[in-house]
Structure formats: structure tokens, C-alpha cells
C-alpha positions as CSV (number, residue, x, y, z in Angstrom):
1,M,126.7,-176.1,115.2
2,N,127.0,-172.5,113.7
3,T,128.5,-173.6,110.5
4,P,128.2,-171.7,107.0
5,L,125.8,-173.2,104.9
6,F,128.5,-173.5,101.7
7,A,130.7,-175.5,104.2
8,L,128.1,-178.0,105.1
9,L,127.3,-178.4,101.5
10,R,131.2,-178.3,99.9
11,P,131.6,-182.0,100.6
12,A,128.3,-183.0,98.8
13,L,129.1,-180.9,95.9
14,R,132.6,-182.7,95.7
15,L,131.1,-186.0,95.5
16,A,128.6,-184.7,92.7
17,G,131.7,-183.4,90.8
18,L,133.0,-186.9,91.1
19,A,130.0,-188.8,89.8
20,A,130.0,-186.2,86.7
21,I,133.6,-187.3,85.8
22,V,132.9,-190.8,86.2
23,F,129.9,-191.2,84.0
24,A,130.7,-188.5,81.8
25,S,132.3,-190.8,79.4
26,M,129.9,-193.8,79.6
27,P,127.4,-194.4,77.0
28,A,123.9,-194.1,77.2
29,S,122.0,-197.2,77.6
30,S,122.0,-199.8,74.5
31,A,121.5,-203.2,73.1
32,E,125.1,-204.3,73.9
33,P,125.3,-207.5,75.9
34,S,126.8,-205.9,79.2
35,V,125.6,-205.0,82.6
36,R,126.7,-201.6,84.2
37,I,127.2,-201.0,88.1
38,G,128.3,-198.5,90.5
39,G,127.4,-196.8,93.6
40,T,128.9,-197.2,97.4
41,G,132.5,-198.0,97.5
42,S,131.6,-200.6,100.5
43,G,129.9,-202.9,97.8
44,T,132.2,-202.2,94.7
45,G,134.7,-205.0,95.7
46,G,132.4,-207.7,96.5
47,M,130.4,-206.9,93.4
48,Q,133.6,-207.3,90.9
49,V,134.2,-210.8,92.9
50,L,130.5,-211.6,91.7
51,A,130.8,-210.3,88.5
52,K,134.1,-212.5,87.8
53,A,132.2,-215.5,88.6
54,F,128.8,-214.6,86.5
55,M,131.1,-214.0,83.4
56,A,132.7,-217.2,84.0
57,Q,129.7,-218.9,83.9
58,T,127.5,-216.8,81.3
59,T,128.9,-217.0,77.8
60,G,129.0,-213.5,76.1
61,S,128.2,-211.5,79.2
62,T,130.0,-208.5,80.3
63,V,129.7,-206.9,83.6
64,V,131.4,-203.6,84.3
65,V,131.6,-202.4,87.8
66,L,132.8,-198.8,88.0
67,P,134.9,-196.8,90.3
68,A,132.8,-195.6,93.5
69,V,130.7,-192.8,93.2
70,G,128.7,-193.2,96.5
71,S,125.2,-194.2,96.9
72,A,123.5,-191.2,95.7
73,G,125.7,-190.9,92.6
74,G,124.8,-194.6,91.7
75,I,120.8,-194.3,92.1
76,S,121.2,-190.8,90.3
77,A,122.7,-192.7,87.2
78,V,120.2,-195.5,87.1
79,I,117.6,-193.2,87.0
80,D,119.3,-191.4,84.0
81,G,119.9,-194.8,82.3
82,R,123.9,-194.5,82.6
83,L,123.9,-197.5,85.2
84,D,121.7,-200.8,85.1
85,L,122.5,-201.3,88.8
86,A,123.3,-199.5,91.5
87,L,124.9,-200.3,94.8
88,S,123.7,-198.4,97.9
89,N,124.0,-198.3,101.4
90,R,120.4,-196.8,101.7
91,Q,117.2,-197.6,100.2
92,P,116.0,-194.9,97.6
93,N,114.6,-191.7,99.2
94,D,111.2,-190.1,98.4
95,K,112.4,-188.0,95.5
96,E,114.7,-190.6,93.7
97,L,111.5,-193.2,94.1
98,A,109.7,-190.1,92.1
99,Q,111.7,-190.2,89.4
100,G,111.6,-193.5,88.0
101,G,110.5,-197.0,88.7
102,L,113.0,-198.4,90.9
103,T,113.3,-202.1,92.4
104,T,115.5,-202.5,95.6
105,I,117.0,-205.7,96.9
106,E,118.9,-205.8,100.0
107,Y,121.5,-208.5,99.4
108,A,123.9,-208.3,102.4
109,R,125.0,-206.7,105.1
110,T,128.6,-206.1,106.4
111,P,130.5,-205.2,109.7
112,F,130.9,-201.5,109.8
113,V,134.2,-200.9,111.1
114,V,137.1,-198.3,112.3
115,A,140.1,-199.4,110.1
116,L,143.6,-198.6,109.8
117,H,147.0,-200.0,108.2
118,R,148.0,-203.3,109.4
119,N,151.8,-201.9,109.7
120,L,150.3,-199.9,112.8
121,E,150.1,-203.1,114.6
122,I,147.0,-202.3,116.3
123,T,144.0,-204.5,116.4
124,A,141.9,-203.2,119.3
125,L,140.9,-199.8,120.8
126,T,138.3,-198.9,123.3
127,S,135.4,-196.2,122.6
128,D,137.3,-193.9,124.9
129,Q,140.0,-194.6,123.4
130,L,138.8,-194.0,119.8
131,A,137.1,-190.8,120.8
132,A,140.6,-189.3,122.2
133,L,142.0,-190.0,118.6
134,Y,139.3,-187.3,117.3
135,G,141.1,-184.5,119.6
136,A,143.0,-181.4,118.5
137,G,146.6,-181.2,118.5
138,A,149.4,-184.3,118.3
139,V,147.3,-187.3,118.9
140,V,148.6,-190.6,119.2
141,F,147.5,-194.2,119.5
142,P,148.1,-196.1,122.5
143,N,151.5,-197.4,121.2
144,G,152.7,-194.2,120.7
145,K,152.4,-193.8,116.8
146,R,150.8,-190.8,115.5
147,A,147.2,-190.9,114.6
148,R,145.2,-188.9,112.2
149,A,141.7,-189.3,111.5
150,V,139.7,-189.2,108.3
151,L,136.5,-187.6,108.8
152,R,133.0,-188.6,105.9
153,L,131.5,-185.3,106.5
154,S,129.6,-186.3,103.0
155,D,128.2,-189.6,104.5
156,A,126.0,-188.3,107.6
157,G,124.9,-191.9,107.7
158,D,128.5,-193.3,108.4
159,T,129.0,-190.3,110.6
160,R,125.9,-191.2,112.7
161,L,126.7,-194.6,112.8
162,L,130.0,-194.2,114.4
163,A,128.7,-191.6,116.8
164,S,126.6,-194.5,118.3
165,F,129.9,-196.2,119.5
166,S,129.3,-193.9,122.6
167,P,128.4,-190.3,123.5
168,A,132.2,-189.8,124.0
169,V,133.1,-190.6,120.2
170,G,129.8,-188.9,119.2
171,A,131.3,-185.4,121.0
172,A,134.7,-185.9,119.9
173,L,133.3,-186.1,116.2
174,E,131.0,-183.1,116.1
175,A,134.3,-181.5,117.8
176,A,136.4,-182.6,115.2
177,S,134.0,-181.8,112.1
178,I,134.3,-178.3,112.5
179,R,138.2,-178.2,113.0
180,P,140.1,-176.6,110.3
181,G,142.6,-179.1,108.4
182,M,140.8,-182.2,109.0
183,L,141.3,-185.0,106.8
184,N,138.0,-186.1,104.8
185,A,137.2,-188.5,102.3
186,N,134.1,-188.2,99.8
187,T,133.3,-192.0,99.5
188,D,134.3,-195.6,101.1
189,S,136.8,-196.1,98.5
190,E,138.7,-192.6,99.0
191,A,138.6,-193.3,102.8
192,A,140.2,-196.8,102.0
193,D,143.1,-195.1,99.9
194,M,143.8,-192.5,102.5
195,I,144.6,-194.9,105.1
196,E,146.8,-196.8,103.0
197,K,148.6,-193.6,102.0
198,T,148.6,-191.5,104.7
199,P,150.9,-192.3,107.8
200,G,148.7,-193.0,110.4
201,A,145.4,-192.7,109.1
202,F,142.4,-194.1,110.4
203,A,138.3,-194.0,109.2
204,V,135.7,-196.0,109.1
205,S,135.3,-198.4,106.5
206,T,133.4,-202.0,106.1
207,L,134.4,-205.5,106.3
208,A,133.4,-206.3,102.8
209,L,135.2,-203.7,101.2
210,I,138.6,-204.7,103.2
211,Q,138.3,-208.5,102.5
212,S,136.7,-208.2,98.9
213,E,139.6,-205.7,97.8
214,A,142.4,-207.6,99.6
215,R,143.4,-204.3,101.3
216,P,146.0,-204.0,103.8
217,L,143.6,-202.9,106.6
218,T,143.2,-203.6,110.0
219,A,139.3,-203.9,111.0
220,L,139.6,-202.6,115.0
221,S,138.1,-204.6,117.7
222,I,135.9,-201.9,119.6
223,D,135.1,-202.6,123.6
224,G,136.3,-206.1,123.0
225,M,133.9,-206.6,120.2
226,R,135.4,-208.3,117.0
227,P,133.9,-207.2,113.7
228,S,133.3,-210.5,111.7
229,V,130.6,-212.1,109.7
230,E,129.9,-214.4,112.2
231,N,130.2,-212.2,115.4
232,L,127.7,-209.8,112.9
233,A,124.9,-213.0,112.3
234,S,125.2,-213.7,116.2
235,G,124.9,-210.2,117.5
236,A,128.1,-210.2,119.0
237,Y,129.0,-207.4,117.0
238,P,126.1,-204.8,116.8
239,Y,127.2,-202.2,113.9
240,Y,126.8,-202.7,110.4
241,K,125.8,-201.3,107.1
242,T,123.0,-202.8,104.6
243,L,123.9,-203.0,101.1
244,Y,121.4,-202.8,98.5
245,L,121.2,-203.4,94.6
246,I,118.7,-201.2,92.7
247,S,117.8,-201.5,89.3
248,G,115.6,-199.4,87.3
249,S,112.5,-199.9,84.9
250,A,114.8,-200.3,81.9
251,A,116.5,-203.0,83.2
252,G,117.3,-205.7,80.7
253,S,117.5,-209.2,81.0
254,Q,121.0,-209.4,81.9
255,A,121.1,-207.0,84.5
256,K,118.1,-209.3,86.1
257,A,120.1,-212.6,85.4
258,F,123.1,-210.8,87.3
259,V,120.9,-210.1,90.2
260,A,120.0,-213.5,90.3
261,F,123.2,-215.1,90.5
262,V,123.8,-212.6,93.2
263,Q,121.0,-214.0,95.3
264,S,122.2,-217.8,94.1
265,D,123.9,-219.9,96.6
266,A,127.0,-219.4,94.3
267,G,126.7,-215.9,95.0
268,R,125.8,-216.1,98.6
269,K,128.9,-218.0,99.1
270,L,131.3,-215.7,97.5
271,L,129.6,-212.8,99.4
272,T,130.4,-214.5,102.7
273,A,133.7,-215.4,101.9
274,N,134.6,-211.9,101.4
275,G,133.0,-209.8,104.5
276,H,129.2,-209.9,103.6
277,W,126.6,-211.6,106.2
278,V,123.7,-212.9,103.8
279,R,120.6,-213.6,105.8
């Protein structure tokens, strides 16, 4: 693929700008009794559910879950002290680990899905049908309704995982990624927003995001495999994203107490009820 370097970097630069806007107005770490959390949109909704439950049982605690800025944005903010906990769909890389004493826990897995608005009245596709939806020109769903693909050019992990659905899907994605005029979302949350607001839009998402945020979206069955927590646990649905909580060496007692709550029986039950598989 002979794509100019700036075209490849543009999505990442836009995402870095988004993170800068979100964190610019945040105070630096202080002794205030609060826990600040942010990162991938796949985990944001679930953390909001957990934060509400934690604050209800912990006197004087304040847990703030910020808008999604992506895994890299969350990890960077933990390193520089703007966040207490990062939500990430990947472990820190070597460069990030070298910048500070990071602690990482896997707290859940969630089905990785193709999602569209429920008013399209589509619940299942084959991988060949999905591949065709990334084609050029006027593309329609099997029911004849218009289809518009939303790409995730800034998230190579999501793109690789979607390409693993089938060789045809992988080839179609590669062609779509260099086609002018394609829709592109920088974060999971932005992709979900675009599905809701753009007629015929579809994109990758997670069951955790859809269920925890009560989005009006359908997570599609692919080749007869239905995305659910039960099917992920049994292996009947093979596609998933792993969710991590990442803290820095300066994490305070309340951040540690919140992490413990996430891993408690009460936290595990809340996660399971909102599209997460807790192993």
C-alpha cells in the first residue's frame, strides 16, 4: 500500500488532539478525595456503572469517568499524573513502561462486534455479506437499505481483528482504507455516535459499550455466531477485546480501593450484566 506518511499519521494526530482538549482543563493530581479514570470507549460505560455503585457504598468518595480518549491517551495521562486509572484495550508498550511504574490488571473481556442502528432491522450477516458492505459505490444491506461503513484507521488493533473475520473482509478493509471519502472514527465512542447519527452507518464496537451505555444498536451475529457473554465464555463466539485497568506508582488509596471493588463479587456481577466476561 503506497499511502503518504501524513495520511497514515493523520488519525493518530487527531486522536492526540482530542486527548489534549479533554485533559487540558483537568487539575493536576492533588490530595482531593477523587479517582479520575479515562481511556478507551470500550470500557467507559462499564466504569461509569461501577463508579456509581462504588460511590453509593463508599462515603466521601468521588469517581470521575472522563470521555473516551483512546487507550494511548489514557495511559499517557496516567504517566503524567492527569489520571489515576487508565482504561485500555491493550497492555502498555515498552516505551510507556519505561516512563513510569505502571501496574496493569485484566479486568474483563468483551465481545468485539459489528454494530448498526437497531432501526435497520438487521441482526445477522455472513462474512461475505460484510465484506461486500466495504465496497465502492452505492452499497446496500441485504434488505436493500443503504449501508455506510465507518472505519477505525487510528486503531490498528480493531482493524486487524475485523480483518480476521475472513480473507474477504480483510481485503475489503484494505481497499476501503485508501478510498477517498470514507467515514472514520477515532475512538469507540465516536464510532458509536456515528452509527446513531448517520443513516445506514455500521462500525465495529463492543458488547460492553452497547449494553453499559444502553445504546440503540444491534450487535450482529456473523456467520451464525451470536455475540454474547455466554458465547464468548464458551468459545462459541471467538472475537473479543481484552480490557485493562492501568495505574501509576502514585496511585492513591481511593484508586486502589476502586480497583479492588472492580475485582470484587459485586463488581464482577455488574460487569457481567453489562456485556463483560470476567474470567
